[in-house]
SEDOKE-793381 format. One record per residue: residue in three letters; x, y, z of N, C-alpha, C in turn. Coordinates in steps of 0.05 Angstrom, whole numbers, padded with zeros to 5 digits, always signed. Example, Ala and Ser with C-alpha at 12.3 -4.5 7.8 and 13.67 -1.06 7.14 Angstrom:
BEGIN
ALA+00264-00114+00156+00246-00090+00156+00264-00066+00156;SER+00257-00045+00142+00273-00021+00143+00258+00001+00157;
***
This chain:
BEGIN
UNK+00017-00024+00000+00000+00000+00000+00018+00025+00000;UNK+00010+00045-00017+00027+00068-00018+00027+00083+00008;UNK+00049+00097+00014+00052+00111+00039+00035+00136+00040;UNK+00020+00139+00062+00003+00162+00065+00006+00173+00094;UNK+00030+00170+00104+00035+00178+00132+00030+00208+00135;UNK+00017+00214+00157+00012+00242+00165-00006+00258+00145;UNK-00021+00243+00128-00039+00256+00109-00066+00262+00123;UNK-00076+00286+00119-00103+00292+00128-00120+00297+00103;UNK-00139+00279+00098-00155+00280+00074-00184+00277+00081;UNK-00201+00295+00072-00230+00293+00077-00241+00274+00056;UNK-00255+00253+00065-00267+00233+00047-00297+00232+00054;UNK-00314+00243+00037-00342+00242+00043-00354+00215+00039;UNK-00376+00209+00052-00390+00183+00047-00401+00181+00019;UNK-00410+00204+00009-00422+00205-00017-00417+00233-00030;UNK-00414+00234-00056-00409+00259-00069-00429+00263-00092;UNK-00453+00272-00085-00474+00276-00105-00468+00300-00123;UNK-00453+00319-00113-00446+00343-00130-00430+00335-00154;UNK-00411+00317-00151-00394+00307-00173-00412+00294-00194;UNK-00431+00278-00185-00450+00265-00203-00466+00286-00219;UNK-00476+00306-00204-00492+00327-00218-00475+00343-00237;UNK-00451+00350-00229-00434+00366-00247-00429+00351-00274;UNK-00428+00325-00273-00423+00309-00297-00448+00309-00315;UNK-00472+00310-00302-00497+00308-00318-00513+00334-00319;UNK-00501+00355-00310-00515+00381-00308-00531+00388-00333;UNK-00517+00387-00356-00530+00395-00381-00554+00377-00388;UNK-00550+00351-00385-00572+00333-00392-00596+00336-00373;UNK-00590+00340-00347-00611+00343-00328-00626+00369-00332;UNK-00612+00390-00337-00626+00416-00341-00643+00415-00366;UNK-00634+00401-00387-00650+00398-00411-00675+00382-00405;UNK-00672+00360-00390-00695+00343-00383-00715+00358-00366;UNK-00706+00373-00346-00724+00388-00329-00738+00410-00346;UNK-00723+00423-00363-00734+00443-00380-00756+00432-00398;UNK-00753+00408-00407-00773+00395-00423-00799+00392-00408;UNK-00798+00386-00382-00822+00384-00366-00835+00411-00362;UNK-00819+00432-00357-00831+00458-00354-00843+00468-00380;UNK-00831+00461-00402-00843+00469-00428-00870+00455-00432;UNK-00873+00431-00423-00898+00416-00426-00919+00424-00406;UNK-00910+00434-00382-00927+00440-00360-00944+00416-00350;UNK-00934+00392-00355-00947+00368-00345-00930+00357-00322;UNK-00937+00364-00298-00919+00359-00275-00926+00333-00259;UNK-00950+00323-00262-00959+00299-00248-00965+00277-00268;UNK-00951+00255-00265-00953+00233-00285-00948+00243-00313;UNK-00964+00236-00332-00960+00246-00360-00939+00230-00375;UNK-00932+00239-00399-00914+00224-00417-00886+00219-00406;UNK-00876+00238-00390-00849+00234-00379-00848+00211-00360;UNK-00868+00208-00344-00870+00186-00325-00875+00160-00340;UNK-00892+00160-00359-00898+00136-00375-00872+00126-00388;UNK-00857+00143-00400-00832+00135-00413-00812+00124-00393;UNK-00810+00137-00370-00792+00126-00349-00801+00098-00340;UNK-00827+00095-00336-00838+00069-00328-00831+00047-00348;UNK-00834+00053-00374-00827+00034-00395-00797+00027-00394;UNK-00780+00048-00391-00751+00044-00391-00742+00028-00366;UNK-00755+00034-00343-00748+00020-00319-00756-00010-00321;UNK-00780-00015-00330-00789-00043-00333-00770-00058-00352;UNK-00763-00046-00374-00744-00059-00393-00718-00064-00380;UNK-00708-00045-00365-00682-00048-00351-00683-00071-00331;UNK-00704-00073-00316-00706-00093-00295-00713-00121-00305;UNK-00724-00122-00329-00732-00148-00340-00761-00155-00332;UNK-00776-00136-00323-00805-00140-00318-00821-00129-00341;UNK-00847-00134-00341-00863-00124-00363-00874-00096-00358;UNK-00878-00089-00331-00891-00064-00324-00877-00051-00301;UNK-00879-00025-00299-00870-00009-00276-00890+00013-00271;UNK-00893+00019-00245-00911+00040-00237-00896+00059-00219;UNK-00893+00084-00228-00880+00104-00212-00897+00114-00189;UNK-00885+00120-00166-00900+00130-00143-00883+00151-00128;UNK-00893+00160-00106-00881+00184-00093-00856+00177-00076;UNK-00852+00152-00068-00829+00146-00051-00825+00115-00050;UNK-00802+00107-00041-00798+00078-00037-00815+00067-00015;UNK-00821+00083+00005-00839+00074+00027-00867+00069+00016;UNK-00877+00088-00001-00903+00084-00013-00903+00060-00032;UNK-00881+00055-00045-00879+00032-00063-00885+00006-00048;UNK-00874+00004-00024-00879-00020-00007-00908-00022+00001;UNK-00920+00001+00009-00948+00001+00016-00966-00007-00008;UNK-00960+00004-00031-00976-00002-00055-00973-00032-00062;UNK-00949-00042-00060-00944-00071-00067-00960-00089-00048;UNK-00959-00083-00022-00974-00099-00003-01004-00097-00008;UNK-01014-00073-00013-01043-00070-00019-01050-00085-00045;UNK-01034-00083-00065-01039-00097-00090-01041-00127-00087;UNK-01024-00138-00068-01024-00166-00063-01045-00175-00043;UNK-01062-00156-00035-01085-00162-00017-01077-00166+00012;UNK-01055-00156+00020-01046-00158+00048-01061-00137+00065;UNK-01073-00146+00087-01088-00128+00103-01090-00137+00132;UNK-01111-00128+00145-01115-00132+00174-01114-00161+00181;UNK-01097-00168+00200-01096-00196+00210-01076-00214+00195;UNK-01066-00204+00173-01046-00220+00157-01019-00218+00170;UNK-01001-00237+00162-00973-00236+00170-00955-00234+00145;UNK-00934-00219+00148-00914-00216+00127-00886-00221+00139;UNK-00872-00240+00127-00846-00248+00136-00825-00230+00123;UNK-00807-00220+00140-00785-00202+00130-00762-00203+00149;UNK-00742-00187+00144-00718-00186+00160-00719-00164+00182;UNK-00707-00168+00205-00705-00147+00225-00682-00128+00220;UNK-00665-00134+00201-00642-00117+00196-00645-00103+00169;UNK-00659-00081+00169-00665-00065+00145-00675-00038+00154;UNK-00679-00020+00134-00690+00006+00140-00719+00003+00150;UNK-00727+00021+00167-00753+00020+00181-00776+00017+00162;UNK-00775+00029+00138-00798+00029+00120-00808+00001+00113;UNK-00791-00019+00113-00799-00046+00105-00821-00056+00125;UNK-00815-00055+00150-00834-00064+00170-00856-00043+00174;UNK-00849-00018+00172-00869+00003+00175-00892+00001+00155;UNK-00886-00007+00130-00906-00010+00110-00925-00033+00117;UNK-00914-00055+00128-00930-00078+00135-00951-00069+00156;UNK-00942-00054+00176-00960-00045+00198-00980-00026+00187;UNK-00972-00009+00168-00991+00011+00157-01014-00001+00143;UNK-01011-00025+00132-01034-00038+00118-01049-00057+00137;UNK-01042-00056+00163-01056-00072+00183-01046-00099+00188;UNK-01023-00106+00176-01012-00133+00179-00991-00134+00201;UNK-00981-00158+00207-00961-00161+00228-00934-00170+00215;UNK-00913-00156+00221-00886-00165+00212-00878-00189+00228;UNK-00868-00210+00214-00857-00233+00226-00827-00235+00217;UNK-00809-00233+00236-00781-00230+00229-00767-00257+00229;UNK-00748-00259+00210-00730-00282+00208-00701-00271+00208;UNK-00683-00284+00223-00656-00274+00226-00641-00274+00199;UNK-00618-00261+00199-00602-00256+00175-00579-00276+00172;UNK-00569-00278+00148-00543-00291+00142-00521-00272+00150;UNK-00503-00279+00168-00482-00260+00177-00463-00251+00154;UNK-00461-00268+00133-00442-00261+00112-00453-00240+00092;UNK-00479-00241+00087-00491-00223+00067-00509-00202+00079;UNK-00516-00204+00105-00535-00187+00119-00564-00191+00109;UNK-00569-00208+00090-00596-00213+00080-00610-00234+00096;UNK-00637-00235+00093-00653-00254+00108-00643-00283+00102;UNK-00642-00299+00122-00633-00327+00119-00655-00344+00107;UNK-00652-00352+00083-00673-00365+00068-00684-00390+00082;UNK-00667-00406+00095-00676-00431+00107-00693-00426+00132;UNK-00693-00402+00142-00710-00396+00165-00738-00388+00158;UNK-00743-00383+00133-00769-00372+00125-00792-00392+00128;UNK-00788-00416+00118-00810-00436+00119-00819-00441+00147;UNK-00800-00441+00166-00808-00446+00194-00825-00424+00205;UNK-00824-00400+00193-00839-00377+00202-00867-00375+00190;UNK-00872-00391+00169-00898-00390+00155-00920-00402+00173;UNK-00942-00388+00174-00966-00397+00188-00990-00395+00168;UNK-01013-00402+00178-01037-00400+00161-01044-00371+00155;UNK-01032-00352+00171-01038-00324+00167-01018-00310+00148;UNK-00997-00325+00140-00976-00312+00124-00987-00306+00096;UNK-00985-00281+00088-00995-00272+00062-00973-00265+00042;UNK-00950-00257+00053-00928-00249+00035-00901-00251+00049;UNK-00880-00252+00033-00852-00250+00042-00840-00226+00030;UNK-00826-00210+00046-00811-00187+00035-00781-00192+00040;UNK-00767-00204+00021-00738-00205+00023-00726-00178+00015;UNK-00708-00168+00031-00695-00143+00025-00668-00148+00013;UNK-00662-00136-00010-00636-00138-00023-00618-00117-00011;UNK-00607-00123+00012-00594-00102+00028-00566-00095+00017;UNK-00561-00069+00018-00535-00057+00011-00528-00061-00018;UNK-00546-00072-00035-00540-00075-00063-00536-00104-00072;UNK-00542-00123-00054-00539-00151-00061-00566-00166-00057;UNK-00574-00181-00077-00600-00195-00076-00600-00216-00055;UNK-00622-00219-00042-00626-00242-00024-00626-00268-00040;UNK-00626-00291-00026-00626-00317-00039-00653-00323-00050;UNK-00659-00312-00074-00686-00313-00084-00694-00341-00093;UNK-00675-00358-00100-00683-00385-00109-00698-00400-00087;UNK-00686-00405-00064-00701-00419-00043-00724-00403-00032;UNK-00723-00376-00032-00745-00360-00022-00770-00363-00040;UNK-00766-00361-00066-00789-00364-00083-00800-00393-00084;UNK-00782-00412-00079-00791-00440-00077-00810-00444-00054;UNK-00803-00433-00031-00820-00434-00007-00847-00420-00014;UNK-00846-00397-00026-00870-00382-00032-00889-00398-00051;UNK-00878-00411-00071-00894-00427-00089-00907-00450-00075;UNK-00892-00463-00058-00903-00486-00043-00926-00478-00025;UNK-00924-00454-00013-00943-00446+00007-00964-00426-00004;UNK-00962-00418-00029-00982-00400-00041-00980-00372-00030;UNK-00955-00362-00026-00950-00336-00014-00937-00318-00034;UNK-00944-00292-00034-00933-00272-00052-00905-00265-00043;UNK-00887-00259-00062-00860-00250-00057-00858-00221-00067;UNK-00852-00203-00048-00848-00174-00054-00819-00167-00049;UNK-00804-00163-00071-00776-00155-00068-00774-00126-00057;UNK-00760-00122-00036-00752-00095-00028-00725-00089-00041;UNK-00725-00077-00064-00701-00071-00080-00693-00042-00078;UNK-00700-00029-00056-00694+00000-00053-00664+00006-00056;UNK-00647-00012-00049-00618-00008-00050-00605-00024-00073;UNK-00621-00035-00091-00609-00056-00108-00615-00053-00138;UNK-00620-00028-00147-00624-00025-00176-00599-00036-00191;UNK-00604-00054-00210-00582-00065-00225-00569-00090-00214;UNK-00575-00097-00189-00565-00121-00176-00577-00145-00190;UNK-00563-00168-00190-00573-00192-00203-00570-00216-00184;UNK-00588-00235-00189-00587-00261-00176-00592-00282-00198;UNK-00573-00300-00201-00575-00320-00222-00578-00309-00250;UNK-00567-00286-00254-00568-00273-00281-00592-00255-00286;UNK-00611-00255-00267-00635-00239-00270-00633-00215-00251;UNK-00643-00192-00261-00641-00168-00245-00662-00165-00223;UNK-00655-00152-00202-00674-00144-00181-00697-00129-00195;UNK-00721-00136-00186-00744-00124-00199-00759-00144-00217;UNK-00746-00167-00222-00759-00188-00238-00759-00215-00224;UNK-00752-00216-00199-00747-00241-00185-00771-00250-00168;UNK-00789-00232-00162-00813-00239-00146-00838-00233-00160;UNK-00861-00233-00146-00886-00226-00158-00887-00196-00164;UNK-00874-00181-00146-00874-00152-00149-00849-00142-00134;UNK-00839-00119-00142-00814-00108-00130-00817-00078-00126;UNK-00804-00068-00106-00806-00040-00099-00778-00027-00100;UNK-00778-00002-00109-00753+00013-00112-00756+00041-00099;UNK-00734+00051-00088-00733+00078-00078-00713+00094-00095;UNK-00720+00119-00101-00702+00136-00116-00693+00160-00099;UNK-00691+00155-00073-00680+00175-00054-00653+00183-00065;UNK-00645+00209-00062-00621+00219-00075-00595+00203-00071;UNK-00593+00190-00048-00568+00175-00042-00567+00147-00055;UNK-00589+00139-00067-00589+00112-00079-00572+00112-00105;UNK-00566+00087-00114-00550+00085-00139-00565+00098-00162;UNK-00591+00098-00162-00607+00113-00181-00625+00132-00164;UNK-00616+00157-00162-00630+00176-00145-00641+00200-00160;UNK-00663+00210-00150-00675+00234-00163-00669+00258-00146;UNK-00683+00280-00149-00678+00305-00135-00698+00309-00112;UNK-00704+00288-00098-00723+00288-00076-00732+00260-00071;UNK-00757+00256-00063-00768+00230-00060-00780+00219-00086;UNK-00779+00193-00089-00790+00180-00112-00788+00150-00109;UNK-00806+00136-00122-00805+00107-00120-00819+00094-00143;UNK-00818+00067-00144-00832+00053-00166-00837+00024-00157;UNK-00856+00012-00170-00862-00016-00166-00860-00030-00193;UNK-00847-00053-00195-00846-00068-00220-00860-00095-00217;UNK-00872-00105-00238-00885-00131-00238-00889-00140-00266;UNK-00892-00167-00269-00899-00178-00295-00927-00191-00294;UNK-00942-00185-00272-00969-00195-00268-00988-00174-00276;UNK-01004-00179-00297-01022-00158-00308-01044-00150-00288;UNK-01053-00169-00271-01073-00162-00251-01062-00144-00230;UNK-01038-00151-00220-01025-00134-00201-01019-00106-00212;UNK-01011-00105-00237-01006-00079-00250-01031-00062-00250;UNK-01053-00074-00258-01079-00058-00259-01086-00048-00232;UNK-01082-00064-00211-01088-00055-00184-01069-00032-00175;UNK-01044-00035-00182-01024-00014-00174-01031+00012-00187;UNK-01039+00012-00213-01046+00037-00227-01069+00051-00213;UNK-01088+00035-00204-01111+00047-00190-01103+00056-00161;UNK-01088+00039-00147-01082+00045-00120-01066+00071-00116;UNK-01048+00077-00135-01032+00101-00132-01048+00127-00136;UNK-01072+00124-00148-01089+00148-00154-01116+00145-00141;UNK-01116+00141-00115-01140+00139-00099-01159+00117-00107;UNK-01148+00096-00120-01165+00074-00128-01182+00078-00153;UNK-01174+00098-00169-01190+00105-00193-01174+00098-00218;UNK-01187+00083-00236-01176+00079-00262-01186+00102-00281;UNK-01211+00109-00277-01223+00132-00292-01227+00154-00272;UNK-01220+00178-00280-01221+00201-00262-01248+00204-00249;UNK-01247+00207-00222-01270+00211-00205-01288+00186-00203;UNK-01279+00163-00212-01293+00138-00210-01275+00118-00195;UNK-01281+00112-00170-01263+00098-00152-01273+00069-00148;UNK-01258+00050-00158-01265+00022-00156-01256+00010-00130;UNK-01234+00020-00119-01223+00011-00093-01213+00035-00079;UNK-01207+00032-00053-01195+00054-00038-01165+00052-00040;UNK-01153+00073-00052-01124+00074-00055-01112+00097-00039;UNK-01089+00106-00048-01075+00129-00036-01067+00148-00058;UNK-01057+00171-00050-01046+00190-00070-01016+00188-00069;UNK-01005+00174-00089-00976+00170-00090-00967+00168-00119;UNK-00962+00191-00130-00955+00193-00159-00927+00204-00162;UNK-00912+00193-00181-00885+00203-00186-00887+00229-00202;UNK-00873+00250-00192-00873+00275-00206-00857+00273-00232;UNK-00867+00287-00253-00855+00286-00279-00826+00296-00279;UNK-00820+00316-00263-00793+00327-00261-00774+00305-00251;UNK-00783+00290-00230-00766+00268-00220-00762+00246-00241;UNK-00784+00240-00255-00782+00220-00277-00762+00228-00298;UNK-00762+00254-00305-00744+00264-00326-00715+00261-00317;UNK-00710+00268-00291-00683+00265-00280-00674+00236-00280;UNK-00692+00219-00272-00686+00190-00270-00681+00178-00298;UNK-00695+00188-00318-00690+00178-00345-00661+00184-00354;UNK-00651+00207-00346-00623+00214-00353-00605+00195-00338;UNK-00609+00192-00312-00590+00177-00296-00591+00147-00301;UNK-00614+00137-00310-00617+00108-00315-00596+00098-00336;UNK-00589+00116-00355-00570+00109-00375-00542+00104-00363;UNK-00537+00114-00339-00511+00112-00327-00509+00092-00304;UNK-00531+00079-00297-00532+00062-00274-00512+00039-00276;UNK-00510+00026-00299-00492+00004-00302-00463+00013-00300;UNK-00457+00036-00312-00430+00047-00310-00422+00053-00281;UNK-00441+00065-00266-00436+00071-00238-00433+00046-00221;UNK-00449+00025-00227-00447+00000-00213-00420-00013-00218;UNK-00411-00011-00243-00384-00022-00249-00362-00007-00233;UNK-00365+00019-00231-00345+00035-00216-00346+00027-00186;UNK-00370+00023-00176-00373+00015-00148-00360-00012-00143;UNK-00365-00031-00162-00353-00058-00159-00323-00057-00160;UNK-00312-00040-00177-00283-00037-00178-00272-00025-00152;UNK-00287-00006-00141-00279+00005-00115-00280-00016-00093;UNK-00301-00032-00094-00303-00054-00074-00280-00074-00076;UNK-00274-00081-00101-00251-00099-00105-00225-00088-00095;UNK-00221-00062-00100-00196-00049-00090-00195-00048-00060;UNK-00218-00041-00047-00219-00042-00018-00211-00070-00008;UNK-00222-00091-00020-00216-00118-00011-00186-00124-00013;UNK-00173-00115-00035-00145-00119-00039-00129-00104-00017;UNK-00137-00079-00012-00123-00063+00009-00126-00075+00036;UNK-00150-00084+00043-00154-00096+00070-00138-00121+00073;UNK-00137-00138+00052-00122-00163+00054-00092-00157+00056;UNK-00082-00137+00041-00054-00129+00043-00047-00119+00070;UNK-00066-00106+00083-00061-00094+00110-00059-00116+00131;UNK-00069-00140+00126-00069-00161+00146-00093-00160+00164;UNK-00110-00140+00161-00133-00137+00179-00154-00159+00176;UNK-00157-00169+00151-00176-00190+00145-00166-00216+00157;UNK-00140-00222+00151-00129-00248+00160-00129-00251+00190;UNK-00124-00229+00204-00124-00232+00233-00151-00228+00246;UNK-00172-00224+00229-00199-00223+00239-00209-00197+00251;UNK-00193-00176+00247-00202-00150+00257-00223-00136+00240;UNK-00222-00142+00214-00241-00130+00195-00252-00153+00178;UNK-00279-00153+00174-00292-00171+00156-00303-00155+00132;UNK-00294-00161+00108-00302-00146+00085-00328-00159+00073;UNK-00343-00144+00056-00367-00155+00045-00363-00181+00030;UNK-00383-00198+00032-00383-00224+00018-00404-00223-00005;UNK-00396-00232-00028-00414-00233-00051-00422-00262-00055;UNK-00448-00268-00055-00458-00295-00058-00452-00307-00085;UNK-00453-00333-00087-00446-00347-00112-00463-00339-00136;UNK-00488-00334-00132-00506-00326-00154-00511-00296-00155;UNK-00497-00281-00139-00503-00253-00136-00485-00235-00154;UNK-00496-00212-00161-00480-00191-00174-00486-00166-00157;UNK-00467-00159-00140-00470-00139-00119-00465-00111-00132;UNK-00483-00092-00127-00479-00065-00138-00470-00044-00117;UNK-00466-00053-00093-00453-00037-00072-00465-00009-00069;UNK-00492-00009-00064-00504+00017-00055-00490+00026-00030;UNK-00482+00007-00013-00464+00012+00009-00442-00009+00010;UNK-00418-00001+00019-00396-00020+00024-00393-00022+00054;UNK-00402-00045+00065-00405-00048+00094-00385-00069+00104;UNK-00367-00060+00121-00349-00078+00135-00360-00084+00163;UNK-00348-00105+00175-00355-00111+00203-00331-00109+00220;UNK-00333-00095+00242-00312-00092+00262-00324-00093+00290;UNK-00310-00105+00309-00321-00108+00336-00321-00081+00351;UNK-00302-00064+00345-00301-00038+00359-00312-00016+00341;UNK-00335-00021+00329-00346-00004+00308-00349+00025+00316;UNK-00362+00030+00339-00367+00058+00347-00342+00073+00352;UNK-00322+00061+00365-00297+00074+00370-00282+00080+00343;UNK-00283+00060+00325-00270+00064+00299-00283+00087+00284;UNK-00309+00087+00284-00323+00109+00270-00316+00136+00280;UNK-00314+00139+00307-00306+00164+00319-00278+00172+00310;UNK-00260+00152+00310-00232+00157+00302-00231+00166+00273;UNK-00245+00152+00255-00245+00160+00227-00257+00188+00223;UNK-00277+00195+00238-00289+00221+00236-00269+00243+00243;UNK-00253+00238+00263-00232+00257+00271-00211+00260+00249;UNK-00208+00240+00232-00189+00241+00210-00201+00251+00184;UNK-00226+00260+00185-00239+00271+00161-00253+00250+00143;UNK-00256+00226+00153-00268+00204+00137-00297+00199+00146;UNK-00316+00204+00128-00344+00200+00135-00352+00171+00132;UNK-00368+00162+00151-00379+00135+00150-00408+00136+00159;UNK-00422+00113+00158-00450+00112+00167-00455+00085+00179;UNK-00474+00084+00198-00482+00059+00210-00509+00051+00200;UNK-00510+00029+00186-00535+00017+00177-00536-00011+00189;UNK-00552-00016+00209-00571+00000+00224-00565-00004+00253;UNK-00566+00017+00270-00556+00014+00298-00575-00001+00316;UNK-00600-00004+00308-00620-00019+00325-00638-00035+00307;UNK-00637-00062+00309-00654-00078+00291-00684-00073+00297;UNK-00700-00079+00278-00728-00072+00279-00743-00085+00302;UNK-00736-00109+00309-00751-00123+00330-00747-00110+00358;UNK-00726-00093+00360-00721-00079+00385-00729-00050+00385;UNK-00741-00041+00363-00751-00014+00362-00775-00010+00380;UNK-00776+00013+00394-00797+00017+00414-00825+00014+00402;UNK-00829+00024+00377-00856+00024+00365-00865-00005+00359;UNK-00847-00024+00358-00855-00052+00353-00854-00069+00378;UNK-00853-00057+00401-00852-00072+00426-00876-00090+00429;UNK-00898-00082+00418-00923-00098+00420-00922-00124+00405;UNK-00902-00128+00388-00900-00153+00372-00890-00176+00390;UNK-00879-00169+00413-00871-00190+00432-00843-00200+00429;UNK-00827-00188+00412-00799-00197+00409-00782-00185+00431;UNK-00760-00199+00438-00742-00189+00458-00713-00192+00449;UNK-00695-00179+00463-00667-00181+00457-00658-00210+00458;UNK-00643-00218+00438-00634-00246+00436-00650-00263+00417;UNK-00673-00253+00408-00689-00268+00389-00676-00272+00362;UNK-00661-00251+00353-00648-00253+00327-00619-00244+00331;UNK-00603-00263+00340-00575-00256+00348-00558-00245+00326;UNK-00561-00256+00301-00544-00246+00279-00551-00218+00272;UNK-00576-00211+00272-00584-00183+00266-00574-00164+00288;UNK-00576-00173+00313-00567-00157+00335-00537-00153+00334;UNK-00522-00174+00327-00493-00172+00325-00485-00153+00302;UNK-00499-00156+00280-00493-00138+00257-00498-00109+00264;UNK-00518-00104+00280-00524-00076+00287-00502-00064+00304;UNK-00486-00081+00316-00464-00071+00333-00437-00070+00317;UNK-00436-00083+00294-00410-00086+00280-00409-00073+00253;UNK-00432-00068+00240-00433-00059+00212-00425-00029+00210;UNK-00407-00024+00191-00399+00004+00185-00395+00008+00155;UNK-00409+00028+00145-00408+00033+00116-00386+00053+00110;UNK-00369+00047+00091-00347+00064+00082-00354+00078+00056;UNK-00341+00099+00049-00346+00112+00023-00342+00093-00001;UNK-00360+00093-00020-00359+00074-00043-00369+00086-00069;UNK-00375+00112-00069-00388+00125-00092-00370+00122-00117;UNK-00382+00124-00141-00367+00118-00166-00342+00135-00171;UNK-00342+00160-00164-00319+00177-00169-00299+00178-00146;UNK-00301+00160-00128-00282+00158-00106-00254+00151-00117;UNK-00235+00167-00109-00207+00163-00119-00193+00141-00103;UNK-00175+00128-00117-00160+00106-00104-00143+00116-00081;UNK-00132+00140-00084-00116+00150-00062-00133+00155-00037;UNK-00159+00162-00041-00177+00164-00018-00182+00137-00005;UNK-00186+00117-00022-00190+00090-00011-00165+00081+00005;UNK-00142+00086-00006-00117+00079+00009-00116+00093+00035;UNK-00124+00119+00035-00125+00134+00060-00144+00122+00080;UNK-00167+00114+00071-00187+00102+00089-00176+00076+00102;UNK-00165+00059+00086-00155+00033+00097-00131+00037+00114;UNK-00113+00055+00106-00089+00060+00122-00097+00072+00149;UNK-00118+00089+00149-00127+00101+00175-00139+00079+00193;UNK-00154+00061+00181-00165+00039+00197-00142+00021+00207;UNK-00122+00017+00191-00099+00001+00200-00085+00015+00223;UNK-00082+00041+00221-00069+00056+00243-00085+00054+00269;UNK-00111+00055+00266-00129+00053+00289-00123+00026+00304;UNK-00123+00004+00289-00119-00022+00301-00090-00026+00310;UNK-00071-00011+00299-00043-00014+00308-00038-00001+00335;UNK-00057+00015+00344-00056+00026+00371-00065+00004+00390;UNK-00049-00003+00409-00053-00028+00425-00080-00030+00438;UNK-00092-00008+00446-00117-00009+00461-00141-00016+00443;UNK-00137-00016+00417-00160-00020+00398-00162-00048+00388;UNK-00144-00066+00395-00144-00093+00384-00162-00112+00401;
***
């Protein structure tokens, strides 16, 4: 590793400004097109984005909506999940996954995670199925698809819907197929920090089921297929045309950015192995499954002294993030579900050890060297081992 002794270098967790500077002309032209049309809600810009997104994911249809959280709610509603139903998911994910289940009146049923991938442990799902189970929501966490083969096999045997939470996984693949085409329906978030992000909130649902598609179209517009004629009770969750126009520009670059992220992840792995931190067990680097194509929305290492390391890196100008400091089964608002500490030990352990490092496409190699060298210096101080 090149020498970086006594270097002070600010390394942000994400650099959205660099991304915008590269695309400024295309984005301004796309936004201008929307203002020229004065069609700000749905309309042709959204329809074109939906067509392009569906084609990209390998599904037949896509439905734009107001956020990734709403995408989950719409998917659950479209699958008929409601009061008294159960939905199996992971306790180690962003709050919206379980929050959406509760919002439609159902109960989240958690299954522990695989410690190598952070994703729901597929073999635990069938044991969690009851007569009330209506759906499974596998989360493709940090940019890597869950083990969809065994998950969909369980769902087919038990007649249960599979809703992919692909909020962090645009472009990720499992067995050669892209996220968004692996379940009955899939949900995406276009929050600005995602690999495909807009200029605010935005989301989408993809499916190849024509009946689900028809329900989704109605559900996002108050349950109306024809204006002012409501067949079912839905919600107001429509993707803004400006956001769709921006996403159309960025969709052309998603694969290039994923390739850059994968190169950065590979380089991190080389640096950590050269440092000896992996071999001696002080740092665990991300694991990519045999059938997976990881797009690294986050690059998450595991370290036992996570909080102290994060504080140390912050003092050295290196930004990091903790995903997620408290698993869902221990959140105060879910105390009524009856779970207690120790129920899902792998999720609880991950919440104490996971630390996300900078991984954005334009991250320079010298910055990555600085990050790993600084982590190495932290562990070289005797009190931190």
